[in-house]
C-alpha positions in Angstrom: -20.1 28.5 -8.1 -18.6 25.8 -5.6 -20.6 23.0 -4.3 -19.7 21.2 -1.2 -20.0 16.9 -1.5 -20.0 16.0 1.9 -24.0 15.0 1.6 -22.3 12.4 -0.6 -21.0 10.6 2.7 -23.9 10.9 4.5 -26.2 9.7 2.1 -23.4 6.8 1.5 -23.5 5.6 5.5 -27.2 6.2 5.4 -28.0 3.5 3.0 -25.3 1.6 4.1 -26.3 1.1 7.6 -29.3 -1.5 7.5 -31.6 -2.7 10.2 -31.6 0.6 11.9 -34.6 3.4 11.6 -33.7 6.4 9.7 -33.5 8.3 13.0 -30.9 6.0 14.3 -28.5 6.9 11.7 -26.1 9.8 12.1 -24.0 11.8 10.5 -20.5 10.0 10.0 -19.1 12.7 12.5 -21.2 11.0 15.4 -19.7 7.3 14.7 -15.8 8.3 15.5 -15.1 5.0 14.1 -12.8 3.9 10.7 -15.1 3.4 7.6 -12.8 1.1 5.9 -10.2 0.5 8.3 -7.1 2.0 6.3 -5.2 3.9 4.0 -1.5 3.1 2.5 -0.2 5.5 4.5 -1.2 3.2 7.5 1.0 0.7 6.3 4.0 2.9 6.4 6.4 1.5 9.1 6.8 4.7 11.7 3.9 7.3 10.2 4.1 9.6 13.3 0.8 11.1 11.5 -2.6 10.2 13.3 -5.3 9.5 10.7 -3.0 9.5 7.9 -5.5 8.7 5.4 -8.5 10.7 6.6 -10.6 7.5 6.9 -11.4 8.5 10.8 -14.7 10.4 10.1 -15.2 12.1 13.3 -15.1 15.8 13.3 -12.7 17.5 13.4 -10.5 14.8 11.7 -9.2 12.7 15.0 -5.3 13.9 14.7 -6.2 16.9 13.0 -6.8 20.5 14.2 -8.6 22.7 11.8 -8.3 26.1 12.0 -9.1 29.4 9.7 -11.3 29.3 6.7 -12.9 26.2 6.5 -15.8 27.0 4.0 -15.8 24.2 1.2 -13.9 22.1 3.6 -15.5 17.9 4.2 -13.8 14.4 4.6 -15.7 12.8 1.6 -15.7 9.6 -0.2 -14.6 9.1 -3.7 -12.8 10.9 -5.8 -10.7 13.1 -2.7 -9.6 9.9 -1.4 -5.7 8.9 -2.8 -6.6 5.3 -0.9 -8.8 4.6 1.5 -12.4 5.3 0.9 -12.5 9.2 2.1 -9.9 12.0 1.3 -9.9 15.6 2.8 -11.5 18.3 -0.2 -10.8 21.4 0.6 -11.3 24.7 -1.1 -11.6 27.8 1.6 -12.3 31.0 -0.8 -11.5 33.7 1.8 -8.4 33.1 3.5 -6.0 30.2 4.1 -7.6 27.2 6.0 -5.3 24.9 8.0 -5.1 21.1 9.2 -2.2 21.0 11.6 -1.0 17.8 13.6 1.4 17.7 16.7 3.8 15.0 16.0 6.2 13.2 18.6 9.5 13.3 17.6 13.1 13.9 18.9 14.8 16.8 18.9 17.7 16.6 16.4 16.5 13.4 14.3 15.6 13.8 10.5 12.4 13.4 9.0 11.1 13.0 5.7 7.2 14.1 5.0 5.3 12.6 1.8 1.3 13.4 1.1 -0.7 13.0 -2.1 -1.9 16.3 -3.3 -4.6 17.3 -6.4 -5.6 20.9 -7.5 -8.0 21.8 -10.2 -8.4 25.9 -10.5 -6.6 29.0 -9.7 -6.4 31.4 -7.9 -4.8 28.4 -5.8 -2.5 28.8 -2.5 -1.0 25.7 -0.8 1.3 26.2 2.3 3.0 23.8 4.4 4.7 24.8 8.2 7.3 22.7 10.0 8.0 23.1 13.6 7.2 26.6 13.4 8.7 27.5 10.1 6.8 27.8 6.3 8.9 25.2 4.2 6.6 25.9 1.1 4.3 28.0 -0.1 2.7 29.8 -2.9 2.7 33.3 -2.2 0.9 34.2 -5.7 -1.8 32.2 -4.9 -0.4 30.6 -8.3 -0.5 26.9 -7.2 -0.4 25.0 -11.0 -3.1 22.5 -11.7 -2.2 19.2 -11.1 -3.5 15.2 -11.0 -2.7 13.3 -7.7 0.7 13.4 -7.2 3.0 12.0 -4.8 5.6 14.7 -3.2 7.9 14.1 -0.4 10.3 16.8 1.7 13.3 14.9 3.0 15.4 16.1 5.9 13.1 18.2 8.0 15.0 18.4 11.2 12.7 18.5 14.5 13.7 20.9 17.3 11.7 19.1 20.0 10.4 16.0 21.2 7.2 17.5 19.6 6.3 19.0 16.1 3.7 20.9 14.8 3.2 20.2 11.1 0.4 22.5 9.4 -1.1 22.5 5.8 -2.8 25.5 4.4 -5.4 25.3 1.5 -6.9 28.2 -0.5 -8.7 27.1 -3.5 -11.5 29.9 -4.7 -13.1 28.1 -8.2 -12.1 24.5 -7.1 -11.1 22.4 -4.7 -7.5 20.4 -3.5 -7.4 16.4 -2.8 -5.3 15.8 -0.3 -4.6 12.4 1.3 -1.9 10.0 2.5 0.2 11.9 5.1 3.6 10.0 6.1 6.0 11.8 8.3 8.8 8.9 8.8 12.8 9.0 10.6 14.9 9.9 7.7 16.7 6.8 6.7 20.1 9.2 7.2 18.6 10.0 10.7 20.4 12.4 12.6 21.5 15.5 10.5 
Protein backbone atom coordinates (compact mmCIF):
# COMPACT_ATOMS: atom_id res chain seq x y z
CA UNK A 1 0.00 0.00 0.00
CA UNK A 2 1.31 3.43 -0.93
CA UNK A 3 1.63 6.30 1.53
CA UNK A 4 1.83 9.93 0.40
CA UNK A 5 4.27 12.01 2.46
CA UNK A 6 2.74 15.41 1.61
CA UNK A 7 1.65 15.81 5.22
CA UNK A 8 5.33 15.91 6.28
CA UNK A 9 5.85 19.18 4.40
CA UNK A 10 2.77 20.66 6.02
CA UNK A 11 3.93 19.59 9.49
CA UNK A 12 7.46 20.92 8.93
CA UNK A 13 6.16 24.31 7.82
CA UNK A 14 3.67 24.52 10.69
CA UNK A 15 6.49 23.87 13.13
CA UNK A 16 8.81 26.28 11.28
CA UNK A 17 6.49 29.31 11.52
CA UNK A 18 6.93 30.46 15.14
CA UNK A 19 4.91 33.37 16.51
CA UNK A 20 1.74 32.45 14.64
CA UNK A 21 -1.27 30.73 16.07
CA UNK A 22 -2.10 27.37 14.58
CA UNK A 23 -5.15 28.93 12.90
CA UNK A 24 -2.90 31.46 11.09
CA UNK A 25 -0.60 28.81 9.68
CA UNK A 26 -1.52 27.60 6.22
CA UNK A 27 -0.56 24.60 4.12
CA UNK A 28 2.35 25.46 1.79
CA UNK A 29 0.17 25.47 -1.33
CA UNK A 30 -1.28 28.73 -0.03
CA UNK A 31 2.06 30.41 0.70
CA UNK A 32 3.08 30.87 -2.94
CA UNK A 33 6.67 31.58 -1.99
CA UNK A 34 9.99 29.79 -2.17
CA UNK A 35 10.85 27.65 0.83
CA UNK A 36 14.63 27.97 0.58
CA UNK A 37 15.20 30.02 -2.55
CA UNK A 38 17.26 27.83 -4.84
CA UNK A 39 17.99 24.45 -6.34
CA UNK A 40 21.12 23.75 -8.38
CA UNK A 41 19.11 24.23 -11.59
CA UNK A 42 18.39 27.84 -10.58
CA UNK A 43 22.10 28.62 -11.04
CA UNK A 44 22.31 27.22 -14.59
CA UNK A 45 22.79 30.16 -16.97
CA UNK A 46 20.04 30.42 -19.58
CA UNK A 47 17.75 27.80 -17.99
CA UNK A 48 14.28 28.26 -19.53
CA UNK A 49 12.41 26.12 -16.97
CA UNK A 50 10.43 28.05 -14.35
CA UNK A 51 10.48 26.59 -10.84
CA UNK A 52 12.98 24.02 -12.11
CA UNK A 53 13.58 22.55 -8.65
CA UNK A 54 9.97 22.65 -7.39
CA UNK A 55 11.01 25.04 -4.59
CA UNK A 56 7.96 27.28 -5.02
CA UNK A 57 5.20 25.62 -3.08
CA UNK A 58 1.97 26.97 -4.53
CA UNK A 59 -0.15 24.16 -5.97
CA UNK A 60 0.02 23.33 -8.72
CA UNK A 61 3.70 24.17 -8.68
CA UNK A 62 4.22 27.53 -10.46
CA UNK A 63 5.33 27.15 -14.06
CA UNK A 64 4.03 23.59 -14.27
CA UNK A 65 0.62 22.37 -15.40
CA UNK A 66 -0.52 19.12 -13.80
CA UNK A 67 -2.82 16.76 -15.70
CA UNK A 68 -3.82 13.11 -15.99
CA UNK A 69 -3.69 10.83 -12.95
CA UNK A 70 -2.30 12.88 -10.07
CA UNK A 71 -2.86 10.21 -7.42
CA UNK A 72 0.08 9.75 -5.04
CA UNK A 73 1.74 12.94 -6.30
CA UNK A 74 3.09 15.78 -4.20
CA UNK A 75 5.98 18.17 -3.82
CA UNK A 76 7.75 17.04 -0.69
CA UNK A 77 10.57 17.99 1.59
CA UNK A 78 13.49 15.65 2.16
CA UNK A 79 14.45 12.64 0.04
CA UNK A 80 12.45 13.57 -3.09
CA UNK A 81 14.74 16.61 -3.43
CA UNK A 82 17.96 16.20 -5.36
CA UNK A 83 18.93 19.74 -4.33
CA UNK A 84 17.17 22.46 -2.38
CA UNK A 85 14.54 21.40 0.13
CA UNK A 86 11.75 20.19 -2.15
CA UNK A 87 11.31 17.74 -5.00
CA UNK A 88 8.55 16.01 -6.91
CA UNK A 89 7.37 12.71 -5.41
CA UNK A 90 5.06 11.04 -7.91
CA UNK A 91 3.57 7.60 -8.35
CA UNK A 92 0.24 7.63 -10.18
CA UNK A 93 -1.28 4.16 -10.25
CA UNK A 94 -4.11 4.23 -12.81
CA UNK A 95 -2.65 6.11 -15.78
CA UNK A 96 0.16 8.52 -16.57
CA UNK A 97 0.25 11.76 -14.59
CA UNK A 98 1.82 14.69 -16.46
CA UNK A 99 3.84 17.77 -15.55
CA UNK A 100 3.96 20.18 -18.47
CA UNK A 101 5.56 23.54 -19.06
CA UNK A 102 5.49 25.89 -22.06
CA UNK A 103 8.97 27.30 -22.66
CA UNK A 104 9.94 30.49 -24.50
CA UNK A 105 12.14 29.21 -27.36
CA UNK A 106 13.49 30.31 -30.73
CA UNK A 107 12.40 28.48 -33.88
CA UNK A 108 15.24 26.36 -35.28
CA UNK A 109 17.34 26.69 -32.10
CA UNK A 110 18.80 23.52 -30.57
CA UNK A 111 18.30 22.92 -26.83
CA UNK A 112 19.64 20.49 -24.23
CA UNK A 113 17.29 18.99 -21.64
CA UNK A 114 18.75 17.83 -18.31
CA UNK A 115 16.86 16.39 -15.32
CA UNK A 116 17.43 14.25 -12.23
CA UNK A 117 15.29 11.12 -11.78
CA UNK A 118 15.11 8.23 -9.32
CA UNK A 119 12.84 5.20 -9.58
CA UNK A 120 11.98 2.46 -7.13
CA UNK A 121 9.53 -0.26 -8.05
CA UNK A 122 7.86 -1.74 -11.11
CA UNK A 123 5.67 -1.58 -13.08
CA UNK A 124 6.79 1.96 -13.79
CA UNK A 125 6.55 4.15 -16.87
CA UNK A 126 8.38 7.41 -17.62
CA UNK A 127 7.66 9.50 -20.70
CA UNK A 128 9.01 12.77 -22.12
CA UNK A 129 7.43 14.85 -24.88
CA UNK A 130 9.11 17.80 -26.61
CA UNK A 131 7.27 20.11 -28.99
CA UNK A 132 4.37 17.65 -29.34
CA UNK A 133 6.48 14.52 -29.99
CA UNK A 134 7.22 11.73 -27.53
CA UNK A 135 11.03 11.53 -27.32
CA UNK A 136 11.28 8.92 -24.55
CA UNK A 137 8.81 6.30 -23.41
CA UNK A 138 8.74 3.05 -21.45
CA UNK A 139 5.69 1.51 -23.14
CA UNK A 140 6.05 -1.86 -21.40
CA UNK A 141 5.97 -0.05 -18.04
CA UNK A 142 9.41 -1.47 -17.41
CA UNK A 143 11.39 1.59 -16.36
CA UNK A 144 14.31 0.18 -14.35
CA UNK A 145 14.97 0.88 -10.69
CA UNK A 146 17.84 3.33 -10.14
CA UNK A 147 19.20 5.86 -7.67
CA UNK A 148 19.00 9.58 -8.39
CA UNK A 149 20.68 9.96 -11.78
CA UNK A 150 21.24 12.93 -14.07
CA UNK A 151 20.04 12.50 -17.64
CA UNK A 152 20.69 14.80 -20.60
CA UNK A 153 18.99 14.76 -23.98
CA UNK A 154 20.94 17.06 -26.30
CA UNK A 155 19.98 18.69 -29.57
CA UNK A 156 16.23 19.13 -29.20
CA UNK A 157 15.00 21.52 -31.92
CA UNK A 158 12.29 24.09 -31.24
CA UNK A 159 9.78 24.63 -34.04
CA UNK A 160 8.48 27.98 -32.81
CA UNK A 161 8.72 30.74 -30.23
CA UNK A 162 7.15 28.45 -27.61
CA UNK A 163 7.80 24.77 -27.00
CA UNK A 164 5.80 22.44 -24.77
CA UNK A 165 7.86 20.13 -22.53
CA UNK A 166 5.97 17.34 -20.78
CA UNK A 167 6.96 14.57 -18.36
CA UNK A 168 4.65 11.60 -17.71
CA UNK A 169 4.89 9.26 -14.73
CA UNK A 170 3.25 6.00 -13.62
CA UNK A 171 4.55 3.87 -10.75
CA UNK A 172 2.18 1.36 -9.20
CA UNK A 173 4.21 0.02 -6.25
CA UNK A 174 6.29 3.07 -5.27
CA UNK A 175 7.39 6.53 -6.47
CA UNK A 176 9.57 8.42 -8.88
CA UNK A 177 11.58 11.30 -7.44
CA UNK A 178 12.13 14.10 -9.94
CA UNK A 179 14.03 17.36 -9.58
CA UNK A 180 16.39 19.94 -11.12
CA UNK A 181 15.05 20.27 -14.66
CA UNK A 182 16.90 22.50 -17.10
CA UNK A 183 16.53 23.41 -20.75
CA UNK A 184 19.36 25.50 -22.17
CA UNK A 185 20.44 26.48 -25.67
CA UNK A 186 22.85 23.86 -27.05
CA UNK A 187 26.48 24.88 -27.34
CA UNK A 188 26.24 24.00 -31.03
CA UNK A 189 23.35 26.47 -31.46
CA UNK A 190 21.09 26.02 -34.47
CA UNK A 191 20.94 22.76 -36.34
